[in-house]
C-alpha positions in Angstrom: 101.8 -37.8 -36.3 99.5 -35.1 -35.3 99.6 -34.0 -38.8 98.5 -37.2 -40.2 95.6 -37.1 -37.7 94.3 -34.0 -38.8 94.5 -35.0 -42.3 92.8 -38.3 -41.8 90.0 -36.2 -40.0 89.6 -34.0 -43.0 89.5 -36.8 -45.3 86.7 -38.6 -43.2 84.7 -35.3 -43.3 84.9 -35.2 -47.0 83.9 -38.6 -47.4 80.8 -38.0 -45.2 79.9 -35.0 -47.1 80.3 -36.6 -50.3 78.3 -39.7 -49.3 75.5 -37.4 -48.0 75.5 -35.6 -51.5 74.6 -38.9 -53.2 72.5 -40.7 -50.4 69.6 -39.9 -48.2 67.2 -41.6 -46.0 63.5 -41.6 -45.7 61.8 -41.9 -42.4 58.8 -44.1 -41.7 56.8 -40.6 -41.2 58.1 -39.1 -44.4 57.6 -39.2 -48.1 60.7 -38.0 -50.4 60.4 -36.5 -53.8 63.5 -36.1 -55.5 63.8 -32.8 -57.7 66.6 -32.5 -60.3 67.2 -29.0 -61.5 63.9 -28.0 -60.7 62.1 -31.1 -62.3 60.5 -33.9 -60.2 62.0 -37.2 -61.1 61.3 -39.7 -58.4 58.9 -40.2 -55.4 60.0 -42.7 -52.6 57.1 -43.5 -50.3 58.8 -46.5 -48.3 61.4 -45.9 -45.6 65.0 -46.7 -46.3 68.4 -45.6 -47.9 68.3 -44.0 -51.2 70.7 -42.5 -53.9 70.8 -39.6 -55.8 73.0 -37.5 -58.2 75.0 -35.3 -56.1 74.9 -31.4 -56.6 72.0 -31.5 -59.3 69.3 -33.5 -57.3 67.3 -31.9 -54.3 65.3 -34.0 -51.9 61.8 -32.4 -50.5 60.2 -34.2 -47.7 56.7 -34.5 -46.9 54.9 -35.5 -43.9 52.9 -38.6 -44.1 51.0 -37.6 -40.5 48.2 -35.3 -40.1 49.3 -31.6 -40.3 47.6 -28.9 -38.1 46.8 -25.4 -39.6 45.7 -22.6 -37.4 45.6 -19.4 -39.1 45.2 -16.2 -37.4 41.6 -14.9 -36.6 39.9 -12.6 -39.2 37.0 -10.5 -39.1 33.9 -11.6 -41.1 30.8 -9.7 -42.0 27.7 -12.0 -41.5 24.6 -12.0 -43.6 22.9 -9.7 -41.0 25.7 -7.3 -41.1 27.3 -8.0 -37.9 30.9 -8.4 -37.7 32.6 -11.4 -35.9 36.1 -12.7 -35.3 36.6 -16.3 -36.6 39.3 -18.4 -35.8 39.6 -21.8 -37.8 41.4 -25.3 -37.2 42.1 -27.5 -40.0 43.8 -30.7 -40.4 45.1 -32.3 -43.5 47.5 -35.0 -44.8 49.5 -34.7 -48.1 48.5 -37.8 -50.1 50.1 -36.9 -53.5 53.6 -35.3 -53.0 53.8 -34.7 -57.0 50.7 -33.0 -57.1 51.2 -30.8 -53.9 54.9 -29.8 -55.3 53.6 -28.8 -58.5 50.6 -26.9 -57.1 52.4 -24.9 -54.3 55.9 -25.9 -54.1 56.9 -26.4 -50.5 54.8 -27.2 -47.3 54.7 -23.7 -46.1 53.5 -22.4 -49.4 50.9 -25.3 -49.4 49.7 -24.2 -45.9 49.4 -20.7 -47.0 47.5 -21.7 -50.0 45.1 -24.0 -47.9 44.6 -21.4 -45.4 43.4 -18.9 -48.1 41.0 -21.8 -49.5 39.5 -22.3 -45.8 39.2 -18.4 -45.3 37.4 -18.1 -48.8 35.0 -20.8 -48.0 34.4 -19.7 -44.3 33.5 -16.0 -45.7 31.3 -17.5 -48.5 29.1 -19.2 -46.0 29.2 -16.9 -43.1 28.3 -14.0 -45.3 24.9 -16.0 -46.0 24.3 -16.6 -42.2 23.1 -14.7 -39.5 24.5 -14.4 -35.9 21.7 -16.6 -34.5 22.6 -19.3 -36.8 25.9 -19.5 -35.3 24.2 -20.2 -31.7 21.9 -22.8 -32.8 21.8 -26.0 -34.6 22.5 -24.3 -37.9 26.0 -24.1 -36.7 26.8 -27.7 -37.6 25.2 -27.4 -41.0 27.3 -24.4 -41.9 30.5 -26.2 -40.7 29.8 -29.2 -42.7 29.4 -27.0 -45.8 32.6 -25.3 -45.2 34.4 -28.7 -44.7 33.2 -30.2 -48.0 34.0 -27.3 -50.0 37.7 -27.1 -48.5 37.9 -31.0 -49.1 36.9 -30.6 -52.7 39.2 -27.7 -53.3 42.2 -29.5 -51.5 42.2 -32.6 -53.7 43.7 -30.1 -56.5 46.4 -29.6 -54.0 47.1 -33.3 -53.6 46.1 -33.1 -49.9 43.3 -34.8 -48.1 41.5 -32.5 -45.7 40.3 -34.3 -42.7 38.5 -31.8 -40.5 37.6 -28.1 -40.5 36.5 -26.4 -37.4 35.3 -23.1 -36.1 37.5 -22.6 -32.9 36.2 -19.6 -32.0 33.4 -17.2 -33.2 33.2 -14.1 -31.1 32.1 -10.4 -31.4 35.1 -8.0 -31.9 36.1 -6.3 -28.5 34.6 -2.9 -29.4 31.3 -4.5 -30.8 31.2 -6.5 -27.5 31.4 -3.3 -25.4 28.8 -1.6 -27.5 26.5 -4.4 -26.9 27.2 -4.6 -23.3 26.5 -0.9 -23.0 23.4 -1.3 -25.0 22.0 -4.2 -22.9 23.1 -2.3 -19.7 21.0 0.8 -20.9 18.0 -1.4 -21.8 18.0 -3.2 -18.5 18.2 0.3 -16.6 15.2 1.6 -18.8 13.4 -1.6 -17.8 14.3 -1.0 -14.3 13.0 2.4 -14.6 9.7 1.3 -15.9 9.2 -1.4 -13.4 10.1 1.2 -10.4 7.5 3.8 -12.2 5.0 1.1 -12.4 5.6 -0.1 -8.8 5.3 3.6 -7.6 2.0 3.9 -9.4 0.7 0.7 -8.0 1.7 1.9 -4.6 -0.1 5.3 -5.1 -3.4 3.2 -6.2 -3.1 1.0 -3.1 -2.2 4.1 -0.6 -5.3 6.2 -2.1 -7.6 3.0 -1.8 -6.4 2.4 1.6 -6.9 6.0 2.7 -10.3 5.9 1.0 -11.2 2.9 3.0 -9.7 4.3 6.2 -12.0 7.5 5.6 -15.1 5.4 5.1 -14.4 3.3 8.2 -13.7 6.1 10.4 -16.9 8.0 9.3 -19.1 4.9 9.8 -17.4 4.5 13.1 -18.0 8.1 14.0 -21.5 7.9 12.9 -22.1 4.8 14.8 -20.4 6.5 17.9 -22.6 9.6 17.6 -25.7 7.6 17.4 -24.8 5.4 20.2 -23.8 8.5 22.3 -27.1 10.2 21.4 -29.1 7.1 22.4 -27.2 6.8 25.5 -27.7 10.6 26.2 -31.4 10.3 25.4 -31.5 7.2 27.8 -29.6 9.4 30.5 -31.9 12.3 30.1 -35.1 9.9 30.1 -33.8 8.3 33.4 -33.0 11.8 35.1 -36.4 13.0 33.9 -38.2 10.1 35.4 -36.0 10.4 38.6 -37.0 14.0 38.7 -40.6 13.4 38.2 -40.6 10.7 40.9 -39.1 12.8 43.6 -38.2 16.6 42.5 -37.1 17.5 45.9 -34.6 14.5 46.3 -33.4 15.1 42.8 -32.7 18.9 43.7 -31.0 17.6 46.9 -28.9 15.2 45.0 -27.6 17.7 42.4 -26.7 20.1 45.2 -24.5 17.4 46.7 -22.8 16.8 43.5 -22.3 20.5 43.1 -20.8 20.8 46.5 -18.6 17.8 46.0 -17.1 19.2 42.8 -17.0 22.8 44.1 -15.5 22.4 47.5 -12.8 19.8 46.5 -9.3 20.2 47.7 -8.0 21.2 44.1 -10.9 23.7 43.5 -10.1 27.5 43.9 -11.0 29.2 47.0 -14.6 30.8 47.2 -15.5 33.9 49.3 -19.1 33.7 50.0 -21.5 35.6 52.6 -23.2 33.5 55.1 -26.6 34.0 53.6 -25.7 33.2 49.9 -28.2 30.9 48.1 -25.1 28.3 47.3 -25.0 27.7 51.0 -28.6 27.3 51.7 -28.3 23.4 52.1 -25.3 23.6 54.4 -26.9 26.4 56.7 -30.4 25.5 56.6 -30.5 21.9 55.7 -32.4 20.2 52.9 -36.2 20.7 52.5 -38.0 17.7 51.1 -41.4 17.8 49.7 -43.7 15.5 47.8 -44.6 13.5 51.0 -41.1 12.5 51.8 -39.7 12.5 55.2 -36.3 13.9 56.2 -36.0 11.2 58.8 -32.4 10.5 59.6 -31.0 13.6 57.9 -27.8 14.9 59.0 -25.6 17.7 58.0 -23.6 15.2 55.2 -26.9 13.4 53.9 -30.1 11.9 54.8 -31.5 8.1 55.9 -34.9 6.5 56.1 -34.3 4.8 59.5 -37.6 6.5 60.8 -36.2 7.5 64.3 -35.4 11.1 66.1 -35.7 12.8 62.5 -36.8 16.5 62.4 -40.2 17.2 60.9 -40.7 18.2 57.3 -39.4 21.5 56.5 -37.0 21.4 59.6 -33.4 22.5 58.9 -30.9 20.0 59.9 -28.9 20.4 63.2 -25.5 21.8 62.6 -22.9 24.6 63.5 -23.9 27.7 61.9 -21.2 29.0 59.4 -18.9 31.8 60.4 -16.6 33.7 58.2 -15.5 32.5 54.8 -16.0 28.6 53.9 -12.8 27.0 53.4 -12.7 24.6 50.5 
């Protein structure tokens, strides 16, 4: 019983294998090309079940949908001799399976061939452009020229190229680092120039300020000296007029000022004899001349009250100094 089941299972597998050798299906997203001993004999565009000769016919399927092609990035030399790394993106559709098979064979071979066409077109157009063109509105014009060339050359392969884009167009890593270093050195140079210029301006401003300060101080000192001279002259004039008015009183007042400064508590000790001229005003009293009276004079000053005053030339009363005057 078990042996009969195994036999039935083997026969079923053989029948399925035999059926698959002469029948095949085409999906809605596919086109099928039947090749007999290397020669195309039929193309099936519509989905369904189809038959073929077993063992001698081969079915090759092609996508009806858009196929994306993203080859690896490659370095390209621009028209200004700058190197960039370019990555492209291409979308195409196989419209003629027979022409595609006859031109390239399979899908993988077709993608490789189309990648070469795209690379050739990119190199040709970018080799005539500059780096600044890729950073401006010229980029769209360059891409359009690349796309038109790829579309034209793709028709011979039986494909319809829908779009070609530049995914990335960057400088190589070593070039980017060199450009960064050059930009850095350029900015450092500009910074040094600005610092030097600022230092020069600061020196000029400082020199101008010092010059103005010197001029202002000189003018102020000149004005102060003039004012001080005028004040000294005015003081001398007033003192002269005072002396001319009453020489004796002026002498007496100056003597009192001298005593106040000399005999102050903070002054050094003086050892004088009683008959010293310095002590004349203290021992003998002031002598007034020029018709002025010594009315109201005392040992510490004089007043003009007019009562009980000694006559002209009479010394003021007071104790006679004994010993050394103490400040």
